[in-house]
N, C-alpha and C positions, 0 to 999 in steps of 0.2 A: 636109265635109258637116254641114248644120246640122239637117236632118230626116232621122231613121231610118227613120221609117215613118208613113203617114198612114191612119187606121182612120175609115171611115163607117160611122154609127150603123145598125141595123137594126133593122126594127119588129118588136117583140114583144107578144104580147098577156098581161097578168098575170092573165088568167083568167075576168074577169067583161066583157069589151069593151073596157076600158080600156088602149090601145095605148101602149107609152113606145117609144123609140128606145134602144138598147142599143149601147155602144161598148166597154166591158170587161165581161167578159173577151173577148177577141178570140183567134183560133187562132195567130197569130202573136206575140201580145204579150198575155199573161195577167195582168200587172200593171203598174204604174208607181210606183213607191216602194212603199209599204203599200197603194196603192188598187187593189182587186182587182175593183170593180163599178162601172158609171158609167152611169147611166140619165138620158136627159132626158124630162120630162114636158111634154107640151104642146108648142107652144102649141094650147090648144084651149077653145072657150068652152063650159061646162056650163050648160045651161038649167037655172031654177028648176025643182025635182020631178025633177032626175034620180035615176034608180033607184038603189037601194042595190046591185044587182047589178054597178055599175060601180065601187063601192069596193072598197080592197084588204082582204079579210077578216082575221080574224085568223090570224096564222101564227109560226113559229117561227124564231130565229137563236142560231147559237152561233159562238163566236170572231172576232168583229167587232165593230166600231162602225158602226152607221149614221148617215148625214150627210144630212139633209134640207135643203132651202135653195131658197126660192121668190122667183122676180122679180116673179111675179102671183098672185093669187088666195089660197086659204087651205086648210089640210088640219086634221083634228082626229085627233089622237095619242091612243090608250088602250094601256095594256100592263100585263102582268102584275104589275109592282110597284106598281100603284095609281096612276099618273101618267095624267092627263088633261089633254093641253096643246094649244091651237091654235097652229099655227104661220103666221105672216104674212110677206109680202116683207121681205127684209134681216135676217130671224131666222134662228137656227141651232137645230134640234133634233137633239142628238147622243146616241143611244143605244149604251151599252156592253153587248153581249149576253153576252160572257164565256161562262160555263159553260152559259147558255140562258135565254131570255127568250122571250115572244110578245108581239106587237102588232098594233094594227089603224091603218089609216089610211083615214080616210073624209072625203067631199066634203060636212060637213055644212052648211057656209055657202053653197056652191054649191047645194045643195039647197034652200034658203029663198028664196035671192037671185040666182042665177045668179051665174057669174063665171068670167073668163079664167083658165085654169091654165096654169102655166109655170114649169118649176123643174126642179132637179137632186137626184136622190138617187145618193149615193155610198155604197161601204162601204170601210170602212179594216180591212184584216186586223190583228188583236193579233198582237204579238210571242209566241214561243214558250211565254215565262215567263208572259205574262198572259193566254193563251187561256180560262184557267179562271177568271177573275177573279171576283168577285160582279157581277150586272148593275147597272148604274145607267143613271140618264136627267139629262140637264142641257138647259136651254133658255137660250139666249144671246140678247142683243140690245144695241143701244145700244153704251156705251163698251168691253163686252166684246170688240167687233169692230172693231179700227181702221180708220178711213178715210183716205183721201188724195185730193187733188184736185189735178191739174197740166193743163197747156193740152190740152184736147182728150181727157183721161183721167180718169176717177174710178175710184175702188177701194176694195173692203174685203176684209180679212183675215178669212175665216172661220175658219181653225184654224191651228195651228203657228205656225211662226217664218219672216219673209222681210226680208232687208235690215235687219235688227236690231231688228224689231217682232215682238211675239208677240200673238196672240189668246188670249182667256180661257178657250178651250175645253181641257180636260184632254184631252191626247193620250198616246200610249203608246209614240212611237218617233218619230226625227226627220221630220219632214213640213212641207208647206205646202199651204195651199188659198185661193184668191183670186179674187174676182169682180170684173172690170172692165168699165166701160162706156166705149165709145171713140166719140168723135164721129168724123164723116169726116175722114181726114186726121190723126188722132190716133196719136202714136208713143211706145211706152214699152219700154224694155230690162226682160228678165227675166234676173236675175243667175245665175250657174253655181254658187251656193253648195250646193245640193242635186244629189245624183250623180244622179237620174232626176227626169225632167221631163216635161211634157206642157202642150199648149195645147187648149183645145176651145173652137170657135166656137158659141155656141148661137144667134146670129142676127147678119146681116150677112156680111160677109167681110174677112178681113185679110191680109196680106202677109208673109211670113216668106223673108228671105233670097232674093227674086225668085219664090217659089211662092206662088200664091194658096190659102187656105184657105176653103172656103165654110161654110156654116151646116151642122151635122151632122158635122163632121169634126174629128178630133182628130190633132194632130201629135205624136208621140213625139220628143223632141229628143235629139240626140247630147249627149254628157256634155263638160264642160270648156270652153266658152265662153259668154259671155253672147249672148242672142239678141234682137234687135229686131223687135217686132211693130209693123207698120202698119195702121190701118184703111183700107179704100178705101171704105168707107160705113158708117153709123151701125152699132156691132157691140157685141153682149155676148159676152164672152170669160172663160172660166175657166182659170186655170194653177193645176197642182196637181203633185205629186209628194213625193220625200224618199229616204231610204234604203232600199234594199231589204230584206226581212227574211227570205228564203228562201221555198223553195216551198211553196205551199198547195194543198190540194186542195178542191174546190168541187163541193156538189150542191146543187141547190134553193137554200136560204136558210141553209145550213150550209157553214162554212169552218174547215177545221183543217189542222194540219201531220200528223194522223194520220188515215189511212183507216179504221182501226179505230174511231177517235172518231166518225167521219161514221156509220158503221154503227150506233153506239149511239145518236146522234140520231135516225136515221131509225126505230129502233125505239120510242124513247121517244114521238115522235110519233104513231106507228101505233099504239101501246098507250093513247095518252091519258094518258101520264105527266106532260105538261107544262101547267101552270096557263094558262088562258086570261085574256085582258085583264079586269079590273075593270070592269062595266058594258058589256061586249061578249063573251058567253061563250055565247052561243045559235047560233053558227056558226063554222066554221073552214074554212080551205083544205086541201083533202087532201093527202096525201104523193104526189108525182107517180110515175108509172111510171119505171123504170129505174134 
């Protein structure tokens, strides 16, 4: 058996009317390697003048790294460390939340010019001994993100290590995360060097061991053998995974190995003890019920 489980994205509203397709976490599969959260943004055209209510307002994180990667469009990141960074297609915003950070993600470019928005936001859970590290932010582009080009397949390594190549992003546990653009008929093998692996189809359709995987679906792969992915049509594919890091508890934007730590984070946000992003401190996302 090559595919253990197929997970289809489910629509979720981030609170202001901007809907994403959520893949992880899933009831039957909470994590793949250290990946505990996986959302597809778009494809969606945002007209010039799009209201600020559609933006992702300031909100907190603990115990994880957020990974933002765009195929199209642009987003503006601001955080409580004082970072103000625009991200564009093919670049990586990697924010280590650690013991606690707040940030916002706004559609400022689209508000001025209009833009197609299409990309992925993932969360990578931190190992238990790194959950309370100091927050940090890294922006990567160019040579930091190794690329390859083969017959019918072009790829970029976003983070971690794969096939002897390592991206410039500082990670905290063994993992890999890559973007493949596949022409119709393109084929490529994903090696078995990582214990847990998954393939997500952002657009198009691919075939794995005779099974078709459509856009919006993630195939969690069985361990131990290389897997060949064949594009049935032009496709955009993300491959991801790594070593498992143990059980994690998740509430809203908080991830921890400790339920007590989650309760502390809830109370810190409820009591407004977490600093809001510099230059974006006039509103914030409320703590959800539950």
